[in-house]
TIGU-15413 format. One record per atom (N, C-alpha, C, CB): x, y, z. Coordinates in steps of 0.1 Angstrom, whole numbers, plus 5000, padded with zeros to 4 digits. Glycine has a CB too. Example, Ala and Ser with C-alpha at 12.3 -4.5 7.8 and 13.67 -1.06 7.14 Angstrom:
2
513249435078512349555078513249675078511349555090512849785071513749895071512950005079514149945057
END
This chain:
221
464611376608463511426614462911276621462511506601462811266633462211126635460711146638462811056648459511076632458511076633458211016650458111006620458611026660457810986673458511106684458310796677457811116689458211286699459011216709456611386710460111316719460511276734459211206739460911406744460211126752459211076764458511166767459711036777458411316770458611406780457111466771460311506782456611416758456011516751454711426756456411536733453611566753452011486754451511426743450911566758452111406733451511306717453311306713449811426700452611206703453411196691453011136677454311126694453011156667452811146653452111006654454311146644450710956650450010886650449910826632448810966659449310926624448810896612448811026607447510816610448810986592448711126580447511076575450111156566446111196570445311126568445611226552443811106579445211156541444611146530443211186523444711056530442811226521441611246515441311196497441411416517440011136497440111136480438811136480441010996470438711166463436811166461436211016463436211216442436510896460436810766461437910716473437310746450437210626473438610486484439410446472437810276494438410396461439210356451440410406447438710346443439910596441440610666439442110696447439910726439441510676458443110726470443710596469442710766490443310456469444310396471445110366452443710276480444110386443444810396434446710466432443910466428445710626439446910736442448410706447446310826454448410676460449010636467449810466464448210656476449110396452449910256450451010356438448710086442449910416431451010466416452310576421449910576402451910616435453110736436454210666450452210926440453910516454454810456462455310336459454410446473454210286450454310146451453810026460455310136450453110106468452910006481451110026477453810076502450909896484449009896483448509956492448109756484447710016504447010056515446009946513446410196515446109886525444809766528443509836534445409626540442609786533441009796533441209806545439909686528440509956553440609926571439009886566441010106586438009966569436909966574436110076574437009936585435010076581434110156576433410256593432810036566433310376587433010486601431410506601433810676598430710396608429410406608428910586615428910266618429510606623429410816628429710846617430710926640430710886610431110936602430610946585432110906606430410836583430110796573430810776556429210856574432110756562433210726559434010586559433610796565434910576547435610436546436910476549435610346531437710406553439010406548440610246542439410506560440910336543442710226539443710276544443410216522444610146548445910186561447110156547446210036580448010246553449310176548450710226565449710286527451110146559452010106575453110186572452509936579453210286580455010366577455910376585455210506573455410286594456710266603456310206619457510426605456610186628456310146643455010226650457810186653453510186649452110226653452410406645451810206675452610426634452810486626452010456610454210486627451310526606450410466593450110626587448710376598449110516572449010616560447010626559450110526543446010686566445110676563444110746551445010676572444010706538443610726530441810716530444310646524441410826532439710806538439210866527439110876553437510826531436510916518435310916520436510866503434510996517433210966523432410866514432311106525431610736521431410646517429910646512431910566525430210596498428610656493427310546495428610706474427610426503426610316506426610366522427110146503426810456524426210506542425510606542427110566553424810616550423710706553424510846556422710656568423811006556425011076558424711136574425211206546425711156578425411116595425111246599426911046605424711276613423911356624424411456624423811316636425811486618426611566626428011596614427011486642428311676613429511726599430411576601431011916602430711546590431911426591433311526594432111316574433711446601435611436607436311576596436611226601437411566593438011586588438011696575438311496588436911826581436511896568435811816557437611956562435511666555435011596543433811626536434911486544433411766550431611786537432011916533429511816546433211956531433412106525433812066509434812196533433012186504432412186488433512176484431612286482434412346487436012336482436412216475437012336494436612166493437611996493436711916482437611876513435911896485435711796474435911796456434511776476435511926459436111976443437311946438436212116441438711996452439711946444439911816446440812016447439711726453439711586454439211516439438811556466438511566433437811516422439411536413436011616415440111666413440811636407442611576413440611736400442311526421443911446430443511466444445811556428443611316446443811286466444511366468444511146475444911466485445111536488445411456502444211636485446711546511446911546524446111626531448211576527445711646536444911746542445311756557443311706541445511646566445811626581446411536585444911626590446811546597447611466604447211436621449011536603447011336627446711276643447711256649446111166646447511306656448911296671448211196679449211466684448711076688448610976695448911056712449610846688447911036722448711076732448210966746448311256735448810986755448210846765447110946774449710746778447011086772446211176788445211256772448011356804444411226767444011326756443511456764442711266746443011436780442311566784443011676787441511566796444811606790445811686793446211756782446911626798446111706770446811686755445911816751446511496744444311826754443411936747443812016756441911916746443712046770444212166779444812216771445112146792446012166768447212206761447312296746447812066758446512226744446212266731445812376722445712216730444612326714443912466708442312446714443912476687441612546709440112496714439712536699439112596731440212506692439612446678439412296678440612486666440512226686440012076685438612006691440912016692437712116697436312116699436012026711435612066686435311896711435711816725436011636719433911826739435911586735436811466732435011356728438311406750435311266716434211166716434911036715433111186705434510966727434810836717433410726709435710716729435010596704434510566688435010426688435210676674434110376677435010236678434810206663434310096689435510046662435410016650435609866652436410096642435009816651435209636652436009646667436309546637437009596673437709536681438509656688438509436674438609776676439209876683438409976690440009936674438710036699438410196710439410276702438810186730438710436709439410516704438710646710439610486690439810726717438810866721439410966713438810926739438811036707439911166696438811326699439811106669439811436692438911536694438011586680439811636700437011616682436611666670435611786673435911546661435611846661435312016663433511956661436312156646432912056662431312046663430712076644430512206676432012156639431512186629432812096617431412356631433312066621434011906612435212006607432811806597435712156614436812196606438212136611436812356606439112166601440312116606441212196616441012086596441612146629442312246639443612326628443112136654443412456630445012476630444712486609446312296640443612496602443312446589444612326585443212606578444612226599444712116590446312076597444512166572446912156602448312176606448412166619448912306603447312166626447412136642446511956643446412296654447511906648446811726643445411736656448411516649444911706650443611616654444211516666442811506640444011496679444411376692443511296690444311436708444011186691443611046697444010956709443910966687443210906717444310816725443110686721444910866746443910576723443810466717443310386730445310406708442210296733441910226739441910086742441410256739442710076733442909916730443809916729442409846720444309756733446109696732446709736716446409486734446109666709446609646695446209816686445509496687447109856683447110006671446809916657449210116668446309996651445809986631447509956631445110196617448210006631449609976624450009836628450810086628449909766642450509686644450109536639450709706656448609586629447909466621448409486604446009486623449309606601449409616585450809516587449609796577451009486570452209436568453209516567452209366559454709526563455309616562455009646552456309616563455609776545455409846529456809836528454710006526457309896532458509996526458510096524458909986515457410156530457110296531457810366546455210316530458510486546458610526558458010656555459910536565457810726564457410896569459110946573456010896589459711006564460811106565460711246571461411106553459811306566459611446577457911546567461911586575457811606577456811706575456711796579456011676576456011886567456712046569455012106565458412106555454612226569453912266570453812476560453812226584452812516556453412696559451912746557454812796543451812836568450612946572450613056573450012936581449713156571449813296573450613296588448313376572449913266596450713266612451513216616450213246621452613156613452913016613453313046630454212956601453813086638454113146651452913046656454013326655452013096655450413046669450212886662448113186666450912836649451112716647452112646655451312706635453012686658454312646659453912636679455712776651453712716682452912736699452312656704452012826702451312626696450312486701451212316697448612486689452212336687453212226687453812196694453912216679454312306703455012316709455012276724455112406707453512336726452512306739452512156743450912336736452512036725452211926727453211876728451611886721454511906724455611826723455911756711455511746732455311846705455211806684455911926676453111806675457111986679457712126675459012016664458512236693458611926670460411896656459411786649462711776664458011766655457511656640457011696628456311556643456511886627456411966622456512066614456411966624457912116606458312256601457312346601458712266589457212446603455912566596456512676598454112596603456412696585456912856579456112926572458012856571456013036573455213166563455013156556455313276559454313176545453413166536451813206536453613056535451413326523449713356527449113236525448913476518449013116517448312976519449212926531448412856503448112816535448212706545448412566538446912696555449612516539450112426531450312286542451512486525450112126539450912026542451311946538450811986548452811906537453211816529454311696537453911886516454111596533454711486542455511376528453111396552457111416532458311336527458011176530459711396536458211116520457910956526459310896516455810856519459810786520460910726516460010566511462110726530460310546499459510446492460010386483458710486487459710246477460510176467461210216461460210136461459710346454460110436440461210516447458710556431461410526453462610646458461310766469463510756437462610896469461411016479460111016471462011216479459311046473457711106474457811216480456611026483456811286478456411396488454511396483457411596483453611376498451811366493452111526499450211236503450711616495450811756493449411756493451711826480449211896504447811926503447412016490447511996516
END
């Protein structure tokens, strides 16, 4: 599987989202697993979160994200379901791959083709980065994490462009869902049918296989 969709696709994989109870926990977890250390990213004032990034390829990266204890609680639910009590309890045990984000050149068209679970498009920024992103009002994950959040970068520079080579690369993504056909349909509409292979299971799960200096490793939800 290549992490890039065809030129006719509405979207292509942009980054994986790995959540942790604390940012330090997430960085340590990824470092011990892959042998590569995510670099500090920045703070998201609107969401009360902060992150660290690891390059996975050309314009493709892993985002380690956590609630920023120094930031005030936002006036809306945080993105990626990070306010969930059950999720936060799970993160105390171990960081988890919870979601992925797909890049598009036309987020409005991609939203129309996708799922109403995406919510609405919001404009955000950090430093010299500008982007538009889909955000559900309740902060829930589309497709329980299997349907990607959509993002349209408004700046010329992509976050991965500024990250050092890590010798870590995305090989394949897979997921399971009680109703896999519904997830496959949305992915197909976005041109992402080959990016994430979805099978049936009673539990919803997301996994990403990475090639690393320490061999093949898998991030899981």
